[in-house]
N, C-alpha and C positions, 0 to 999 in steps of 0.2 A: 402405489405407495410414492409419496413425495420424497424427493431427494433432500439431503441435508446440505446446507451451504454454510461454510464458516468464513467470515470476513475478518481480515486483519488490517487495522488502521495504520496510518503513517505517524510521523513524528508529532508529538503533542496533539494527537487526534484521539478522540474516543468514539463511541458508537454514533454520535451525531454526524460524523463525516459521511455516514452511510444511510441517513434517515430516508432519503428518497428511494434508495435502492432496496432497503429492507421492506418498505411499504409495497414496492412493485414485485419483489421476489416472493413475498409471503403468500401470494396468490398460487404459486407453483411449487414452493419448497418450505422446508423448516429452516429458519435462518437464525444464526447465532453470530455474535461479534466477540472475537477474542480480546483479552486484555494484554497489552503489550507494555504495561507501566511498571511491572514488578521486578523482572530479572535484569541482569547487568551485562549480558552478552547475547549475541544472536543465538548461540547454541542453547543457552539456558531459556531464552524466550520461546524458542521452538519447543523445548521439552515441557515448559509450563503450558503452552497452548495445547499440546497433545494431551496433557494430563487433565486439563480443564474441559476439553471438548466433550459434549454430551454424546455425540454420535461416534460410532466406531469407524464409519466411513463417510466421507464428505467431499463435496466440491470445495476447493480452497481458493479463496481470492485474497491476494495480498496487494495493498496499495503502498507504494513507496517503501518506508521501513518494513511494512507488512510483507512486501515482496522479498525483501532480504530474509525474513523469517520463513516465508513460504519456500524459498530455495532450500533452506536448512531442514525444513520438515520433509521435503523430497529426499534428503539425504538420510534423515533419521528414521522415517517411517513412510516410505512411498506407497506401501500396500494400503494405507488409510486414505489415500487421495484418489477419488474417482475421476476428478477433472480439476484443471488448474487455471486460474485467471491471474495474470501478472499485469498490474496497472501502474503506469508512471513510476517505473522502477528501473534498476540496472543490475546486471550480473557482475559488473566490475567491482573490484575493492575500492576503498577510498583512496584518493590521491593525497600526497603530502600537502598540497595547497588547500584542498578541501578540509583536511583534518585541522590544519592551522586555523582556518576560518571557523571551524566548529569550536575549537578551543577558545577563540576570541569571543564567540557567542555565549559559551558556557560562563566565561568570566563576567560578561555584561549581564547575563540573566541573574547572577547572584545578587545584584543590586537593582536591576531594572528590566524585569521580564517583558513589560509593555514595549520598551525600546526594541527588544529583540523581535517581538511580533511585528512591529512597524517595519523593521529591516527585512523580515522574511516575507511579508505580504506580497510585494511585487514579484517575488520568485514563485510564490505558491499559486497565484491566480492570474488570469488573463486581465490586461489593463482595462478592458471594457467591463469586467465583471467584479474586480476586486473590491469595489466600494459598495456593491449591493449588500444590504443587510443580511441576506441569506449566506453571503460568503464571508465578508469581513466580520460581521457580528458572531458568526458560527466559529470561525478560527480563533477569535479573541476569547470567546466563551470557553471553548475546549482547552486552550492553552492555559488560561487562568484557573480553570478547574483542575487541571493536572499539576501545574505548578513547576517551579525551578528544579526541584530534586528529580522529578520524572524526566524533565528536559535534559539534565546532566546524564542521568543513567542511560537514556535512549541515544544521546549523542555519542557517548563512549562506546555503546554497543555498535553503532553505525561505523565509528572510526575503526573498530576492530573486526569488522565483518570480513569473511573470507571471499576470495575470488570464486564466483559461482560458474564462470564460463566453462571450466573443464567438465563440470557435471551436467551441463545442458543436454548433452547427447544421451544421457541415461534416463531422461524424462520421456516416458512413453504414453502417458495418459492424454486424452484430448486437452489442448492447451489454447487459451485465447490470450493474446497480448494486446492491451489497450494503452494508448498514449495520447495526451493532449498535443495537438499540432504545434502549440506554442509553449510547450513545457520547457522551461529554462534550466530546471535542476537535472532532469533525466530526459534529454531531448529524443525526438523520434528515432535518431540513428541508434540510440541504445536499445530502444524497443525492437527495432529491425534486427540488431545483433542477437537479442534473445530469441526472436521468432525464427531467425535463420538457423540457430543452434539446436532448436527443438523440433524433432520430426513431426511433421504435419501440424505445426502450430499456425494459428490464424492470427493476422495482425489487423487491428482496427485503429486508425488515427481519427481523433475527434477535432473538428474544426472549431476555431475561436475558443480555445481551451488551453488552460495552463496545467500546472503540476497536479493540483487537486481536482481531477476530472469529475469526481462525484459531486462536487460543489459547483464547479463552473458550468457543467453541462449535465445536470442530474437526469433529465428525461432521456437524452440521447444515450448516456451510459446505461441506464436501466433497460432501454430498448435493445441495445447490443447484447446485454447479458441475457435477457429473456429469449431473444432469437437463438443465441448460442446454446442455451440450456435445452430449448425445444429441439434444435437440430441434432443434438447429441443424445436426446432421450435418456437423460440421467434418471 
């Protein structure tokens, strides 16, 4: 029987951020992408994902914002998670500096979402890849499709996220931590911190890769996921 995999996207991302991974994973699993555009806090996002999920038990993958929600799902319903993938995310709470930057972007988005996207692009993608149509075009399309109201809701949820470091030790399912080597938002040391805090977690760093690893290095990310799923016999 095929395992169920539930993918949780990042800020202003929809299912398109996982297009390549869904195509690869469908060969070995039943794949679903959660909706993180509706609720206003990490706790409520986690509860809504758990309610929406078709499968009772699943392998959970969280990218960036999706990682914050994945940590919360591990607190709310760990029995539903057979395996965990945390990608380009952090267990730390927001800093006051980061929160202030988010507030400034929320204000700018109210009148010019395109300007926000242009500011974020160099942080989201590797310089050698950010202008590829599959990266830039996808990021712009997802952001414009979701819009400024979702951007504000998600940013406020991120600002209010809890510190997940104290609960890392309670995660006992097989865990894979993936991070772009050149991730400027949640750099490799944050991935290392997560992997060190979770018993038996495996850490994979992806070369020439920024924050949105699924877009910057889609083939490599898919290969790492397939290998890990195969190794753990989900």
